[in-house]
C-alpha positions as CSV (number, residue, x, y, z in Angstrom):
1,M,-29.1,-30.2,71.7
2,F,-30.6,-26.7,71.8
3,R,-27.2,-25.2,71.9
4,R,-26.1,-27.1,68.8
5,V,-29.2,-26.0,66.9
6,L,-28.7,-22.4,68.0
7,A,-25.1,-22.6,67.0
8,F,-26.0,-24.0,63.6
9,V,-28.6,-21.2,63.0
10,F,-26.0,-18.6,64.1
11,L,-23.4,-20.0,61.7
12,A,-25.8,-20.2,58.8
13,A,-26.9,-16.6,59.4
14,C,-23.3,-15.5,59.5
15,A,-22.7,-17.4,56.2
16,L,-25.6,-15.7,54.6
17,W,-24.6,-12.3,55.9
18,V,-21.1,-12.8,54.5
19,A,-22.3,-14.2,51.2
20,F,-25.3,-11.8,50.6
21,P,-23.2,-8.7,49.7
22,R,-21.2,-10.8,47.3
23,L,-24.3,-12.3,45.7
24,Q,-25.9,-8.9,45.7
25,S,-22.9,-7.2,44.1
26,K,-22.2,-9.9,41.6
27,A,-24.7,-8.8,39.0
28,K,-23.5,-5.3,38.8
29,P,-19.8,-6.1,38.2
30,E,-20.8,-8.6,35.5
31,A,-22.9,-5.9,33.8
32,E,-19.9,-3.5,34.0
33,V,-17.5,-6.1,32.7
34,S,-19.9,-6.9,29.8
35,S,-20.2,-3.2,29.0
36,H,-16.4,-2.8,29.3
37,R,-15.7,-5.8,27.2
38,R,-18.0,-4.6,24.4
39,P,-16.5,-1.5,22.8
40,K,-18.5,1.1,20.9
41,L,-16.6,0.2,17.7
42,I,-14.4,-2.6,16.3
43,V,-12.2,-1.5,13.4
44,M,-11.0,-4.6,11.5
45,I,-8.1,-3.6,9.2
46,V,-6.9,-6.0,6.5
47,I,-4.0,-4.9,4.2
48,D,-4.0,-6.7,0.9
49,Q,-0.6,-8.3,0.3
50,F,1.2,-7.4,3.5
51,P,3.7,-10.0,4.8
52,Y,4.7,-9.7,8.4
53,N,8.2,-8.7,7.6
54,Y,7.1,-5.3,6.3
55,L,6.5,-4.4,9.9
56,E,10.1,-5.3,10.7
57,R,11.8,-4.0,7.6
58,F,10.2,-0.6,7.6
59,R,9.7,0.0,11.3
60,P,12.6,2.5,11.6
61,Y,10.7,4.8,9.2
62,F,7.2,4.5,10.8
63,V,5.6,7.6,12.5
64,E,4.3,7.5,16.0
65,G,0.5,7.1,15.5
66,G,0.3,4.5,12.7
67,F,1.7,1.0,12.8
68,N,3.7,1.9,15.9
69,L,0.4,2.5,17.7
70,L,-0.9,-0.9,16.8
71,L,2.4,-2.6,17.6
72,Q,1.8,-1.5,21.2
73,G,-1.0,-4.0,21.3
74,A,-1.0,-7.8,21.3
75,D,1.3,-8.7,18.5
76,F,1.5,-12.3,17.3
77,V,4.7,-12.6,15.4
78,D,4.3,-16.2,14.2
79,C,0.9,-16.0,12.4
80,R,0.6,-18.1,9.3
81,Y,-2.2,-19.3,7.0
82,D,-2.5,-23.1,7.2
83,D,-4.0,-23.5,3.7
84,A,-2.5,-23.7,0.3
85,I,-4.3,-20.9,-1.5
86,T,-3.0,-17.5,-0.3
87,T,-5.0,-15.2,-2.4
88,T,-7.4,-12.3,-1.7
89,C,-10.8,-13.9,-1.6
90,P,-9.7,-17.0,0.5
91,G,-7.7,-14.8,2.8
92,H,-10.5,-12.4,3.5
93,A,-13.0,-15.3,3.9
94,A,-10.7,-17.0,6.5
95,L,-10.3,-13.8,8.5
96,A,-14.1,-13.3,8.4
97,T,-15.3,-16.9,9.1
98,G,-12.4,-18.3,11.1
99,A,-12.4,-21.2,8.6
100,Y,-10.4,-22.4,5.6
101,P,-11.8,-23.1,2.1
102,S,-12.6,-26.7,3.0
103,T,-15.3,-25.3,5.2
104,N,-16.2,-21.8,3.9
105,G,-16.1,-22.8,0.2
106,I,-13.9,-19.9,-1.0
107,I,-11.2,-21.9,-2.8
108,G,-9.8,-19.0,-4.8
109,N,-10.6,-15.7,-6.4
110,Q,-12.3,-17.7,-9.1
111,W,-12.7,-21.4,-9.9
112,Y,-14.3,-23.7,-12.4
113,D,-18.0,-24.4,-11.8
114,R,-18.9,-27.8,-13.3
115,Q,-22.6,-27.1,-13.1
116,Q,-22.3,-23.8,-15.0
117,H,-19.5,-25.1,-17.2
118,K,-17.4,-21.9,-16.7
119,M,-15.1,-20.1,-14.4
120,V,-16.9,-18.2,-11.7
121,N,-15.8,-15.2,-9.5
122,C,-15.9,-15.7,-5.8
123,V,-18.4,-12.8,-5.3
124,E,-20.3,-12.7,-8.6
125,D,-24.1,-12.8,-8.3
126,D,-26.2,-12.5,-11.4
127,S,-29.3,-12.0,-9.2
128,T,-28.1,-8.6,-8.2
129,R,-27.0,-5.5,-10.0
130,L,-24.3,-2.8,-9.4
131,L,-25.3,0.5,-7.9
132,G,-23.4,3.7,-8.6
133,G,-20.9,2.5,-11.2
134,A,-20.8,1.1,-14.7
135,E,-23.7,-1.1,-15.7
136,G,-23.3,-4.8,-14.9
137,P,-24.1,-7.6,-12.6
138,G,-23.8,-7.0,-8.9
139,R,-21.8,-8.8,-6.2
140,S,-22.7,-10.6,-3.0
141,P,-21.4,-13.1,-0.4
142,A,-23.8,-15.8,-1.9
143,R,-20.9,-18.2,-2.5
144,L,-19.6,-17.9,1.1
145,I,-20.6,-21.0,3.1
146,G,-21.4,-20.4,6.8
147,N,-21.5,-17.1,8.6
148,T,-18.9,-14.6,9.8
149,L,-17.9,-12.7,12.9
150,S,-19.8,-9.7,11.7
151,D,-22.9,-11.9,11.3
152,E,-22.5,-13.2,14.8
153,L,-22.1,-9.7,16.2
154,R,-25.4,-8.6,14.6
155,L,-27.2,-11.8,15.8
156,A,-25.9,-11.3,19.4
157,T,-27.3,-7.7,19.5
158,N,-30.7,-8.4,17.9
159,L,-29.4,-6.6,14.8
160,Q,-28.6,-3.4,16.7
161,S,-25.0,-3.6,15.7
162,R,-24.2,-1.9,12.4
163,V,-21.6,-3.5,10.1
164,V,-20.0,-1.5,7.2
165,S,-17.2,-2.9,5.1
166,I,-15.1,-0.9,2.6
167,S,-12.4,-1.8,0.1
168,L,-11.1,-0.9,-3.3
169,K,-11.8,-4.5,-4.3
170,D,-15.3,-6.0,-4.3
171,R,-14.2,-9.2,-2.7
172,G,-12.2,-7.3,-0.1
173,A,-15.4,-5.5,1.0
174,I,-17.8,-8.4,0.7
175,M,-16.1,-11.2,2.6
176,P,-15.5,-9.3,5.9
177,G,-19.0,-7.8,5.8
178,G,-20.5,-11.3,5.8
179,H,-24.1,-12.1,4.8
180,M,-25.7,-9.6,7.1
181,A,-23.7,-6.4,6.6
182,N,-25.6,-3.2,6.6
183,A,-23.4,-2.0,3.7
184,A,-20.4,-3.0,1.7
185,Y,-18.7,-0.5,-0.6
186,W,-16.0,-0.9,-3.2
187,Y,-14.3,1.2,-5.9
188,D,-15.2,1.2,-9.5
189,V,-12.1,2.4,-11.4
190,A,-14.1,3.0,-14.6
191,T,-16.1,5.8,-13.0
192,G,-14.0,6.8,-10.0
193,H,-16.9,6.1,-7.7
194,F,-17.6,3.9,-4.7
195,V,-20.3,1.5,-5.5
196,T,-22.3,-1.4,-4.0
197,S,-24.9,-3.8,-5.2
198,T,-28.7,-4.4,-4.7
199,Y,-27.8,-7.3,-2.4
200,Y,-27.3,-4.6,0.3
201,M,-29.7,-1.8,-0.7
202,Q,-31.8,-0.6,-3.6
203,T,-30.3,2.9,-3.9
204,L,-27.0,4.4,-2.9
205,P,-27.2,6.5,0.3
206,A,-27.2,10.3,-0.3
207,W,-23.9,10.7,1.4
208,V,-22.2,8.2,-1.0
209,E,-23.8,10.1,-3.9
210,R,-22.3,13.4,-2.5
211,F,-18.9,11.8,-2.0
212,N,-18.8,10.5,-5.5
213,A,-20.1,13.8,-6.9
214,Q,-17.2,15.6,-5.3
215,N,-14.9,13.7,-7.7
216,P,-12.2,12.8,-5.1
217,A,-9.7,11.8,-7.8
218,A,-9.6,15.4,-9.2
219,A,-7.5,16.6,-6.3
220,Y,-4.6,14.4,-7.7
221,C,-4.7,15.7,-11.3
222,G,-1.2,16.8,-12.2
223,K,0.3,15.4,-9.0
224,P,3.1,12.8,-9.6
225,W,3.8,9.9,-7.2
226,Q,6.9,11.2,-5.4
227,A,8.7,9.1,-2.9
228,L,8.9,10.3,0.7
229,P,12.3,11.7,1.7
230,V,12.8,8.8,4.1
231,T,11.7,6.0,1.8
232,P,14.6,3.5,1.4
233,G,15.7,3.5,-2.2
234,G,13.3,6.3,-3.0
235,N,15.4,9.3,-2.2
236,G,12.5,11.6,-2.8
237,K,12.4,10.9,-6.5
238,V,9.3,10.8,-8.7
239,L,8.3,7.1,-9.0
240,R,5.4,7.6,-11.4
241,R,4.0,10.4,-13.4
242,F,0.8,10.6,-15.4
243,V,1.4,11.6,-19.1
244,A,-1.8,13.1,-20.5
245,S,-2.6,12.8,-24.2
246,G,-4.0,16.1,-25.6
247,N,-5.8,18.7,-23.5
248,G,-8.7,16.5,-22.3
249,P,-10.4,17.0,-18.9
250,C,-8.9,15.5,-15.8
251,P,-9.7,13.0,-14.3
252,S,-10.1,11.1,-17.5
253,R,-10.5,7.3,-17.7
254,R,-6.8,7.0,-18.4
255,F,-6.0,9.1,-15.4
256,L,-8.3,7.1,-13.1
257,K,-6.6,3.9,-14.3
258,W,-3.2,5.5,-13.5
259,L,-4.3,6.8,-10.1
260,D,-5.5,3.3,-9.3
261,N,-1.9,2.2,-9.1
262,T,-0.7,4.9,-6.7
263,P,-0.7,5.3,-2.9
264,Y,-3.2,8.1,-3.3
265,M,-6.0,5.6,-3.6
266,S,-5.5,4.6,0.0
267,E,-6.0,8.3,1.0
268,I,-9.2,8.4,-0.9
269,Q,-10.4,5.1,0.6
270,L,-9.7,6.1,4.2
271,R,-11.4,9.4,3.6
272,F,-14.5,7.5,2.4
273,A,-14.2,5.2,5.5
274,L,-14.2,8.3,7.8
275,Q,-17.2,9.6,6.0
276,A,-19.0,6.3,6.4
277,L,-18.1,6.4,10.1
278,R,-19.8,9.7,10.5
279,E,-22.8,9.3,8.2
280,E,-23.6,5.8,9.4
281,H,-23.1,6.9,13.0
282,L,-20.8,4.0,13.7
283,G,-19.7,3.8,17.3
284,S,-22.6,5.9,18.7
285,G,-25.4,3.3,18.8
286,P,-26.8,1.1,21.5
287,A,-24.5,-1.8,20.6
288,T,-21.0,-2.4,19.3
289,D,-20.6,-1.5,15.6
290,L,-18.0,-3.0,13.2
291,L,-16.1,-1.1,10.5
292,A,-14.1,-3.4,8.2
293,I,-11.4,-1.7,6.0
294,S,-9.4,-3.7,3.4
295,L,-6.6,-1.6,2.0
296,S,-6.2,-2.9,-1.5
297,E,-3.6,-0.6,-3.0
298,N,-0.7,-2.3,-1.4
299,D,-1.6,-5.4,-3.5
300,Y,-1.7,-3.5,-6.8
301,I,1.7,-1.9,-6.1
302,G,3.2,-5.2,-5.0
303,H,2.1,-7.0,-8.1
304,Q,3.5,-4.4,-10.3
305,F,6.9,-3.7,-8.7
306,G,7.7,-6.6,-6.2
307,P,8.3,-6.5,-2.5
308,Y,11.9,-5.3,-2.6
309,S,11.2,-2.2,-4.7
310,P,11.3,1.4,-3.6
311,E,7.6,1.6,-4.8
312,V,6.5,-1.0,-2.2
313,A,8.7,0.7,0.4
314,D,7.0,4.0,-0.2
315,M,3.6,2.5,-0.3
316,T,4.2,0.9,3.1
317,L,5.4,4.1,4.7
318,R,2.5,6.0,3.2
319,T,0.0,3.4,4.5
320,D,1.6,4.0,7.9
321,R,1.0,7.7,7.7
322,D,-2.4,7.3,6.3
323,L,-3.4,5.1,9.2
324,A,-1.9,7.5,11.7
325,A,-4.2,10.3,10.3
326,F,-7.1,7.9,10.3
327,F,-6.6,6.9,13.9
328,K,-6.3,10.6,14.9
329,D,-9.7,11.3,13.3
330,L,-11.1,8.1,14.8
331,D,-10.0,9.4,18.2
332,Q,-11.8,12.7,17.7
333,S,-15.0,11.0,16.4
334,V,-15.4,8.0,18.7
335,G,-12.5,8.1,21.1
336,L,-9.8,5.4,20.8
337,K,-10.5,4.3,24.4
338,N,-13.9,3.1,23.0
339,V,-12.4,1.3,20.1
340,W,-10.8,-2.1,19.4
341,I,-8.6,-2.4,16.3
342,T,-7.3,-5.5,14.6
343,L,-4.7,-5.7,11.9
344,S,-4.0,-8.6,9.6
345,A,-3.5,-9.3,5.9
346,D,-5.0,-11.7,3.4
347,H,-1.6,-13.0,2.2
348,G,2.0,-12.1,1.8
349,V,4.0,-12.1,-1.4
350,A,7.0,-13.8,-3.1
351,P,10.1,-11.9,-4.3
352,S,10.1,-11.1,-7.9
353,P,11.5,-13.8,-10.3
354,R,14.5,-11.6,-11.1
355,F,15.3,-11.0,-7.4
356,I,15.0,-14.8,-6.8
357,E,17.4,-15.6,-9.6
358,E,19.9,-12.9,-8.7
359,H,20.0,-14.1,-5.1
360,H,20.0,-17.8,-6.0
361,L,16.9,-18.5,-4.0
362,G,15.1,-20.8,-6.5
363,V,14.1,-21.1,-10.1
364,G,12.3,-17.8,-10.3
365,R,9.6,-18.0,-12.9
366,A,7.4,-21.1,-13.0
367,D,5.7,-22.2,-16.2
368,V,2.2,-23.6,-15.2
369,S,1.3,-24.1,-18.8
370,A,4.2,-26.6,-19.2
371,I,2.9,-28.5,-16.1
372,V,-0.6,-28.7,-17.6
373,A,0.9,-29.8,-21.0
374,A,2.8,-32.6,-19.2
375,V,-0.4,-33.7,-17.6
376,N,-2.3,-33.8,-20.8
377,Q,0.5,-35.7,-22.5
378,A,0.6,-38.3,-19.8
379,L,-3.2,-38.8,-20.1
380,A,-2.9,-39.0,-23.9
381,S,-0.3,-41.8,-23.4
382,E,-2.7,-43.5,-21.1
383,F,-6.0,-43.0,-22.9
384,G,-5.2,-41.8,-26.4
385,P,-5.1,-38.4,-27.9
386,G,-7.6,-35.8,-26.6
387,D,-8.1,-32.7,-24.6
388,W,-8.1,-34.3,-21.2
389,V,-7.6,-31.1,-19.1
390,L,-10.8,-29.2,-19.0
391,E,-9.6,-26.2,-16.9
392,A,-6.5,-25.4,-14.9
393,S,-5.3,-22.7,-12.4
394,E,-2.0,-22.1,-10.7
395,S,-2.6,-25.0,-8.3
396,Q,-5.6,-27.1,-9.6
397,I,-6.4,-29.2,-12.6
398,Y,-10.0,-30.0,-13.6
399,L,-10.1,-33.1,-15.8
400,N,-12.4,-33.6,-18.7
401,R,-14.7,-36.1,-17.1
402,A,-17.1,-36.3,-20.1
403,A,-14.2,-37.3,-22.4
404,L,-12.9,-39.8,-19.9
405,A,-16.4,-41.3,-19.5
406,K,-16.8,-41.5,-23.3
407,Q,-13.5,-43.3,-23.5
408,G,-14.6,-45.7,-20.7
409,A,-11.6,-44.5,-18.6
410,S,-11.5,-44.6,-14.9
411,L,-11.5,-41.2,-13.2
412,G,-9.4,-42.5,-10.4
413,Q,-6.8,-43.8,-12.8
414,A,-6.8,-40.5,-14.7
415,E,-6.4,-38.6,-11.4
416,Y,-3.4,-40.8,-10.5
417,A,-1.7,-40.4,-13.9
418,A,-2.3,-36.6,-13.9
419,A,-0.9,-36.2,-10.4
420,E,2.1,-38.3,-11.1
421,A,2.9,-36.3,-14.2
422,A,2.5,-33.0,-12.3
423,A,4.7,-34.3,-9.4
424,N,7.4,-35.3,-11.8
425,H,7.7,-31.7,-13.2
426,P,10.9,-30.1,-11.7
427,Q,9.0,-27.0,-10.6
428,V,6.4,-29.0,-8.6
429,A,7.0,-29.8,-4.9
430,A,4.0,-32.2,-4.5
431,A,0.7,-33.2,-6.2
432,F,-2.4,-34.9,-4.8
433,T,-5.5,-36.5,-6.3
434,R,-9.0,-35.7,-5.4
435,S,-9.6,-39.3,-4.3
436,Q,-6.5,-39.0,-1.9
437,I,-7.8,-35.9,-0.3
438,M,-11.4,-37.0,0.1
439,T,-10.5,-40.4,1.6
440,G,-7.8,-38.8,3.9
441,N,-5.1,-40.9,2.3
442,L,-2.6,-38.1,2.4
443,P,1.0,-38.2,3.7
444,D,1.5,-36.7,7.2
445,T,3.2,-33.5,6.0
446,P,2.5,-29.8,6.5
447,I,2.0,-29.3,2.7
448,A,-0.6,-32.1,2.6
449,R,-2.5,-30.6,5.6
450,K,-2.5,-27.2,3.9
451,V,-3.9,-28.7,0.7
452,A,-6.6,-30.6,2.6
453,N,-7.6,-27.3,4.2
454,S,-7.9,-25.7,0.8
455,F,-9.9,-28.5,-0.8
456,N,-13.7,-28.2,-1.0
457,P,-15.3,-31.4,-2.6
458,K,-18.0,-29.4,-4.4
459,R,-15.7,-26.8,-6.0
460,S,-12.1,-28.1,-6.1
461,G,-10.4,-29.8,-9.0
462,D,-9.3,-33.4,-9.6
463,V,-5.6,-32.8,-9.0
464,Y,-4.0,-30.3,-6.7
465,F,-0.3,-29.4,-7.1
466,V,2.1,-27.2,-5.1
467,L,4.9,-25.4,-6.8
468,E,8.4,-25.5,-5.3
469,P,9.5,-22.6,-3.0
470,Y,10.5,-19.6,-5.0
471,A,8.8,-20.9,-8.2
472,V,6.6,-17.9,-9.0
473,P,3.8,-18.5,-11.6
474,M,4.3,-15.4,-13.8
475,Q,5.9,-14.6,-17.1
476,A,7.5,-11.2,-16.2
477,E,10.8,-11.0,-14.4
478,T,9.8,-7.9,-12.3
479,G,6.8,-7.5,-10.2
480,S,5.5,-10.5,-8.3
481,T,2.5,-12.5,-7.1
482,H,1.4,-14.9,-4.3
483,G,-0.8,-17.9,-3.8
484,S,1.6,-20.6,-2.4
485,P,1.6,-22.2,1.1
486,W,5.2,-21.1,1.7
487,S,6.0,-18.6,4.5
488,Y,6.6,-15.6,2.3
489,D,3.0,-15.9,1.2
490,A,1.5,-17.3,4.4
491,Q,3.0,-15.3,7.2
492,V,1.0,-12.1,8.0
493,P,0.5,-9.7,10.9
494,L,-2.1,-10.5,13.6
495,I,-2.5,-7.7,16.1
496,F,-5.2,-6.9,18.6
497,W,-5.3,-3.4,20.0
498,G,-7.6,-2.0,22.7
499,A,-8.6,-2.2,26.3
500,A,-9.5,-5.9,26.2
501,F,-6.1,-7.1,25.1
502,K,-2.8,-7.5,26.9
503,P,0.0,-5.6,25.1
504,G,3.1,-7.7,24.3
505,L,5.0,-9.7,21.8
506,Y,3.6,-13.2,21.5
507,A,5.7,-15.9,19.9
508,E,3.0,-18.6,20.2
509,P,2.0,-20.0,16.8
510,A,-1.3,-18.4,15.6
511,Q,-3.4,-18.4,12.5
512,P,-5.5,-15.7,10.8
513,T,-8.5,-17.9,11.6
514,D,-7.9,-17.2,15.2
515,L,-8.9,-13.5,14.7
516,P,-12.7,-14.0,14.8
517,A,-12.5,-16.6,17.6
518,T,-10.5,-14.2,19.7
519,L,-12.8,-11.3,19.1
520,A,-15.8,-13.5,19.8
521,A,-14.3,-14.6,23.1
522,A,-13.4,-11.1,24.1
523,M,-16.9,-9.9,23.2
524,E,-18.6,-13.0,24.8
525,I,-20.6,-13.8,21.7
526,G,-20.8,-16.9,19.6
527,Q,-18.2,-17.9,17.1
528,P,-18.9,-18.1,13.4
529,S,-20.6,-21.4,12.3
530,G,-17.5,-23.1,10.8
531,S,-14.9,-21.5,13.0
532,Q,-11.7,-23.6,13.2
533,G,-9.6,-21.0,15.0
534,R,-8.8,-20.8,18.7
535,P,-9.4,-17.9,21.0
536,L,-5.9,-16.4,21.8
537,R,-6.8,-16.3,25.5
538,E,-3.2,-15.4,26.4
539,A,-3.8,-12.0,24.9
540,I,-7.2,-11.3,26.4
541,Q,-7.4,-9.2,29.6
């Protein structure tokens, strides 16, 4: 018996002796892993109107340190939005919150507000005012429902993390910054200044005032937009040139407007971002900081010239070179080994109507006003003459509920008649009623699922319609737009670069909403409140 007890004590002591070093050493590696997994700086890059195929079409012309650097990271080649509104504000909101409009409330760049009886902008906020630019109301994320990855980062670090978000567009800066950003800056073309609103601060920082006072646009006076020698279809020719009227000073208001449609604005924006990095001491604090950059100029050029133009080709190659220069400066300032970088886009773009028609891809131009007229005519046949459509967008119809109530008409009946009329239009692929969506009485199709993800009961219309593929809602034959659920609008890059991510080409389906979930998992912090995305664990070290 004594021998058995002695043997038991001996074995227990041996077990403790073996386990103790492991238990003792466990805390230190965890701390090291935590430190390793939290970089000094996260740079979240969103390119406005940048379909994934740009990375494929133009890769032979990229330089070493731009897109090619990022493509050495974890590259998800099958990333698509799973909602039906592929526009700027919803795209940025999805990338920030990990949720679609059904959850985060951002159903478009603007929508009809039934309480205010008017169209509202996704970031307008009359309780704030603009700082640094022309007089007018300010902007804020007040209409964004739920929080963002950047908010979660600040909460996880007891507000020690600093978040700065920059874009040429107000919505491109405000959505990624979330509710708790230290600062969001955007560009005011009327003054040529970077501005913000009193939501974030009461006065512009001195460094922003100095940057604006240097008049960065002046360096481009007299400089035409000339294609790079390697730009496909560009051949080094001048693509745009400013024609001055008289001998007025430069930059004038006309020049600022002209400059706002050239690649030079991306140079100015990234120069401002680097200045923010230094002045705000991003990447040098006690916790991980986040710098969000939304490059808006690609969208302006794409709308004007279309995705298969030499102008878009040159814009893409210049973005590549601008990013290469930015990453080089970032390496000198913070050290790329201390940085994680993500790349995505808020949406893609359709070919121009002329391109579509010439290549027999579809109808080309879509006439939304004819669809709305057909709906109004159907309701007039059902309920008598009247203005039955209160407001309409390129995908939603708000019915005149007051007129229907006055007529004693059923809203459900009106929805059905309107949706049927829209669906019967040759340029419409499908139409759904508000009642269908809210009760879940939808067909089991990808399009119906995307529409449901875009529908918010407090903000969306009474009828939702989806145009046929390659039916582009614009009047001009050249240039283009976006906003549909089809792949040319929905497929965008999703790349994670940095020490926490396994390099490689990933063919697994992914969504832009996976971006905040993946960063949160890699950082070991909470996900945004409405997150619908999944952590892409296959790419996390």
